[in-house]
C-alpha positions in Angstrom: 118.3 115.6 73.6 118.7 119.1 72.3 122.3 118.2 71.1 121.0 115.0 69.4 118.1 116.5 67.5 118.9 120.2 67.5 115.6 121.2 69.1 113.6 120.6 72.2 111.4 117.5 71.7 107.6 117.9 72.1 105.5 115.9 74.6 104.8 113.1 72.1 108.4 112.6 71.2 109.5 112.8 74.8 107.0 110.1 75.7 108.3 107.9 72.9 111.9 108.4 74.1 111.1 107.5 77.7 109.2 104.5 76.6 112.1 103.3 74.5 114.6 104.0 77.3 112.5 102.0 79.8 112.2 99.1 77.4 116.0 99.0 76.9 116.7 99.2 80.7 114.2 96.3 81.4 115.8 94.3 78.6 119.3 94.7 80.2 117.9 94.0 83.6 116.2 90.8 82.4 119.4 89.7 80.7 121.4 90.2 83.9 118.8 88.3 86.0 118.9 85.4 83.5 122.7 85.2 83.8 122.7 85.5 87.6 119.2 84.5 89.0 118.4 85.9 92.5 118.8 83.3 95.2 115.7 82.3 97.0 116.0 82.4 100.8 114.3 79.5 102.5 113.2 79.4 106.1 115.1 76.9 108.2 113.3 73.6 109.0 112.1 72.9 112.5 114.9 70.4 112.9 117.5 73.1 112.2 116.1 75.7 114.5 118.0 75.9 117.8 116.2 74.4 120.8 116.4 77.8 122.6 114.2 79.4 120.0 111.6 76.7 120.2 111.5 76.8 124.0 111.0 80.6 124.0 107.9 80.4 121.9 104.7 81.2 123.7 101.3 80.1 122.3 99.3 82.5 124.4 101.3 85.6 123.2 101.0 84.3 119.6 97.2 84.1 119.9 97.0 87.5 121.5 99.0 89.1 118.7 97.0 87.6 115.9 93.6 87.8 117.5 90.9 89.0 115.0 89.4 92.4 115.8 85.7 92.3 116.4 83.4 95.2 115.6 
């Protein structure tokens, strides 16, 4: 910035520059996301889950892990 303006910017100017830079970066990022939207990963349906995974499921362990803590 010293090369561009010939002096060290004060706090107010520096704040303005960073604000503008952030705005430009976000503008570019949004443009890229618009062109290539991120893919949403979906959980497999129960029909598509292998039988081995379904058989290994234990209700008692599931309940123990998610049990509410009482005071």
